[in-house]
SEFIPA-921465 format. One record per atom (N, C-alpha, C): residue number from 1; residue in one letter; atom name; x, y, z. Coordinates in Angstrom, 1 decimal, decimal comma. Example, Ala and Ser with C-alpha at 12.3 -4.5 7.8 and 13.67 -1.06 7.14 Angstrom:
2
+------+-------+------+--------+--------+--------+
| guvo | torgu | nunu |      x |      y |      z |
+------+-------+------+--------+--------+--------+
|    1 |     a |    N |   13,2 |   -5,7 |    7,8 |
|    1 |     a |   CA |   12,3 |   -4,5 |    7,8 |
|    1 |     a |    C |   13,2 |   -3,3 |    7,8 |
|    2 |     s |    N |   12,8 |   -2,2 |    7,1 |
|    2 |     s |   CA |   13,7 |   -1,1 |    7,1 |
|    2 |     s |    C |   12,9 |    0,0 |    7,9 |
+------+-------+------+--------+--------+--------+
REM end
This chain:
51
+------+-------+------+--------+--------+--------+
| guvo | torgu | nunu |      x |      y |      z |
+------+-------+------+--------+--------+--------+
|    1 |     x |    N |  -15,9 |   22,1 |   12,1 |
|    1 |     x |   CA |  -16,2 |   21,2 |   12,9 |
|    1 |     x |    C |  -17,0 |   21,7 |   14,1 |
|    2 |     x |    N |  -18,1 |   21,3 |   14,6 |
|    2 |     x |   CA |  -19,0 |   21,8 |   15,6 |
|    2 |     x |    C |  -18,4 |   20,9 |   17,0 |
|    3 |     x |    N |  -18,5 |   21,6 |   18,1 |
|    3 |     x |   CA |  -18,4 |   21,2 |   19,5 |
|    3 |     x |    C |  -18,9 |   19,7 |   19,7 |
|    4 |     x |    N |  -18,1 |   19,1 |   20,0 |
|    4 |     x |   CA |  -18,4 |   17,5 |   20,5 |
|    4 |     x |    C |  -18,2 |   16,4 |   19,3 |
|    5 |     x |    N |  -17,8 |   17,2 |   18,2 |
|    5 |     x |   CA |  -17,7 |   16,0 |   17,0 |
|    5 |     x |    C |  -16,2 |   15,6 |   17,3 |
|    6 |     x |    N |  -15,9 |   14,4 |   16,7 |
|    6 |     x |   CA |  -14,6 |   13,9 |   16,7 |
|    6 |     x |    C |  -14,1 |   13,9 |   15,2 |
|    7 |     x |    N |  -12,8 |   13,7 |   15,1 |
|    7 |     x |   CA |  -12,2 |   13,5 |   13,9 |
|    7 |     x |    C |  -12,0 |   12,1 |   13,8 |
|    8 |     x |    N |  -12,2 |   11,5 |   12,5 |
|    8 |     x |   CA |  -12,5 |   10,2 |   12,2 |
|    8 |     x |    C |  -11,0 |    9,7 |   12,1 |
|    9 |     x |    N |  -10,7 |    8,6 |   12,6 |
|    9 |     x |   CA |   -9,5 |    7,9 |   12,8 |
|    9 |     x |    C |   -8,9 |    7,4 |   11,4 |
|   10 |     x |    N |   -8,0 |    7,9 |   10,9 |
|   10 |     x |   CA |   -7,6 |    7,1 |    9,6 |
|   10 |     x |    C |   -6,0 |    6,9 |    9,5 |
|   11 |     x |    N |   -5,4 |    5,9 |    9,0 |
|   11 |     x |   CA |   -3,9 |    5,6 |    9,1 |
|   11 |     x |    C |   -3,2 |    6,8 |    8,5 |
|   12 |     x |    N |   -3,8 |    7,4 |    7,4 |
|   12 |     x |   CA |   -3,4 |    8,7 |    6,8 |
|   12 |     x |    C |   -2,9 |    9,8 |    8,0 |
|   13 |     x |    N |   -4,1 |   10,1 |    8,7 |
|   13 |     x |   CA |   -4,0 |   11,1 |    9,7 |
|   13 |     x |    C |   -3,0 |   10,7 |   10,7 |
|   14 |     x |    N |   -2,8 |    9,5 |   11,0 |
|   14 |     x |   CA |   -1,9 |    8,9 |   12,1 |
|   14 |     x |    C |   -0,5 |    9,0 |   11,6 |
|   15 |     x |    N |   -0,1 |    8,7 |   10,3 |
|   15 |     x |   CA |    1,3 |    9,0 |    9,6 |
|   15 |     x |    C |    1,5 |   10,3 |    9,5 |
|   16 |     x |    N |    0,5 |   11,2 |    9,4 |
|   16 |     x |   CA |    0,8 |   12,5 |    9,3 |
|   16 |     x |    C |    1,4 |   13,1 |   10,7 |
|   17 |     x |    N |    0,4 |   12,8 |   11,5 |
|   17 |     x |   CA |    0,7 |   13,2 |   13,0 |
|   17 |     x |    C |    2,1 |   12,6 |   13,3 |
|   18 |     x |    N |    2,6 |   11,5 |   13,1 |
|   18 |     x |   CA |    3,8 |   10,8 |   13,4 |
|   18 |     x |    C |    4,8 |   11,8 |   12,9 |
|   19 |     x |    N |    4,8 |   11,8 |   11,6 |
|   19 |     x |   CA |    5,7 |   13,0 |   10,8 |
|   19 |     x |    C |    5,9 |   14,1 |   11,5 |
|   20 |     x |    N |    4,9 |   14,8 |   11,8 |
|   20 |     x |   CA |    5,0 |   16,1 |   12,5 |
|   20 |     x |    C |    5,6 |   16,0 |   13,9 |
|   21 |     x |    N |    5,1 |   14,9 |   14,6 |
|   21 |     x |   CA |    5,7 |   14,7 |   15,9 |
|   21 |     x |    C |    7,1 |   14,6 |   15,9 |
|   22 |     x |    N |    7,7 |   13,9 |   15,0 |
|   22 |     x |   CA |    9,1 |   13,4 |   14,9 |
|   22 |     x |    C |    9,9 |   14,6 |   13,9 |
|   23 |     x |    N |    9,2 |   15,6 |   13,7 |
|   23 |     x |   CA |   10,2 |   16,6 |   12,6 |
|   23 |     x |    C |   10,1 |   17,9 |   13,4 |
|   24 |     x |    N |   11,4 |   18,3 |   13,8 |
|   24 |     x |   CA |   11,4 |   19,6 |   14,5 |
|   24 |     x |    C |   11,8 |   21,0 |   13,8 |
|   25 |     x |    N |   11,4 |   20,8 |   12,5 |
|   25 |     x |   CA |   11,5 |   21,9 |   11,7 |
|   25 |     x |    C |   10,0 |   22,5 |   11,3 |
|   26 |     x |    N |    9,8 |   23,4 |   10,4 |
|   26 |     x |   CA |    8,6 |   23,7 |   10,0 |
|   26 |     x |    C |    8,4 |   23,2 |    8,8 |
|   27 |     x |    N |    8,0 |   22,2 |    8,5 |
|   27 |     x |   CA |    7,7 |   21,4 |    7,3 |
|   27 |     x |    C |    6,6 |   22,5 |    6,3 |
|   28 |     x |    N |    6,9 |   22,3 |    5,1 |
|   28 |     x |   CA |    5,8 |   22,7 |    4,2 |
|   28 |     x |    C |    5,0 |   21,4 |    3,6 |
|   29 |     x |    N |    3,9 |   21,8 |    3,1 |
|   29 |     x |   CA |    3,0 |   20,6 |    2,8 |
|   29 |     x |    C |    3,6 |   19,6 |    2,1 |
|   30 |     x |    N |    4,6 |   20,3 |    1,1 |
|   30 |     x |   CA |    5,3 |   19,2 |    0,1 |
|   30 |     x |    C |    6,3 |   18,2 |    1,1 |
|   31 |     x |    N |    6,8 |   18,7 |    2,2 |
|   31 |     x |   CA |    7,7 |   18,0 |    3,0 |
|   31 |     x |    C |    7,0 |   16,9 |    3,6 |
|   32 |     x |    N |    5,7 |   17,3 |    4,2 |
|   32 |     x |   CA |    5,1 |   16,4 |    4,9 |
|   32 |     x |    C |    4,7 |   15,2 |    3,9 |
|   33 |     x |    N |    4,0 |   15,8 |    2,5 |
|   33 |     x |   CA |    3,8 |   14,7 |    1,6 |
|   33 |     x |    C |    4,9 |   13,6 |    1,3 |
|   34 |     x |    N |    6,1 |   14,3 |    1,1 |
|   34 |     x |   CA |    7,2 |   13,7 |    0,7 |
|   34 |     x |    C |    7,4 |   12,6 |    1,8 |
|   35 |     x |    N |    7,4 |   13,0 |    3,2 |
|   35 |     x |   CA |    7,5 |   12,3 |    4,2 |
|   35 |     x |    C |    6,9 |   11,1 |    4,7 |
|   36 |     x |    N |    5,6 |   11,1 |    4,2 |
|   36 |     x |   CA |    4,7 |   10,0 |    4,6 |
|   36 |     x |    C |    4,2 |    9,3 |    3,3 |
|   37 |     x |    N |    4,4 |    9,7 |    2,4 |
|   37 |     x |   CA |    4,0 |    8,9 |    1,0 |
|   37 |     x |    C |    4,5 |    7,6 |    0,9 |
|   38 |     x |    N |    5,8 |    7,3 |    1,2 |
|   38 |     x |   CA |    6,3 |    6,1 |    1,0 |
|   38 |     x |    C |    5,6 |    5,1 |    2,2 |
|   39 |     x |    N |    5,6 |    5,6 |    3,2 |
|   39 |     x |   CA |    4,9 |    5,1 |    4,6 |
|   39 |     x |    C |    3,6 |    4,5 |    4,2 |
|   40 |     x |    N |    2,7 |    5,4 |    3,5 |
|   40 |     x |   CA |    1,4 |    5,2 |    3,3 |
|   40 |     x |    C |    1,2 |    4,3 |    2,2 |
|   41 |     x |    N |    2,3 |    4,4 |    1,3 |
|   41 |     x |   CA |    2,2 |    3,3 |    0,0 |
|   41 |     x |    C |    2,4 |    2,0 |    0,6 |
|   42 |     x |    N |    3,3 |    1,8 |    1,5 |
|   42 |     x |   CA |    3,7 |    0,6 |    2,1 |
|   42 |     x |    C |    2,4 |    0,0 |    2,8 |
|   43 |     x |    N |    1,8 |    0,7 |    3,4 |
|   43 |     x |   CA |    0,5 |    0,3 |    4,2 |
|   43 |     x |    C |   -0,6 |    0,0 |    3,3 |
|   44 |     x |    N |   -0,7 |    0,7 |    2,1 |
|   44 |     x |   CA |   -1,7 |    0,3 |    1,0 |
|   44 |     x |    C |   -1,3 |   -1,1 |    0,4 |
|   45 |     x |    N |   -0,1 |   -1,4 |    0,0 |
|   45 |     x |   CA |    0,6 |   -2,6 |   -0,6 |
|   45 |     x |    C |    0,3 |   -3,7 |    0,3 |
|   46 |     x |    N |    0,6 |   -3,5 |    1,9 |
|   46 |     x |   CA |    0,2 |   -4,4 |    2,6 |
|   46 |     x |    C |   -1,1 |   -4,8 |    2,8 |
|   47 |     x |    N |   -2,1 |   -3,9 |    2,7 |
|   47 |     x |   CA |   -3,6 |   -4,2 |    2,7 |
|   47 |     x |    C |   -3,7 |   -5,0 |    1,4 |
|   48 |     x |    N |   -3,3 |   -4,5 |    0,3 |
|   48 |     x |   CA |   -4,0 |   -5,5 |   -1,0 |
|   48 |     x |    C |   -3,5 |   -6,7 |   -0,7 |
|   49 |     x |    N |   -1,9 |   -7,1 |   -0,3 |
|   49 |     x |   CA |   -1,8 |   -8,4 |   -0,3 |
|   49 |     x |    C |   -2,4 |   -9,1 |    0,6 |
|   50 |     x |    N |   -3,1 |   -8,7 |    1,6 |
|   50 |     x |   CA |   -3,7 |   -9,6 |    2,8 |
|   50 |     x |    C |   -5,3 |   -9,8 |    2,2 |
|   51 |     x |    N |   -5,6 |   -8,9 |    1,2 |
|   51 |     x |   CA |   -6,9 |   -9,1 |    0,7 |
|   51 |     x |    C |   -7,0 |  -10,4 |   -0,1 |
+------+-------+------+--------+--------+--------+
REM end
């Protein structure tokens, strides 16, 4: 990433950040994935039902 570039806002990134902020251990990639996958699945289901 170059100076001045912003990271794109996505629900996935927000959920991962929320998980990391609320987790006081040192999670593995698998821990993060397991921790956010249900929440992201719920968000995707909600979007599909709204369409």
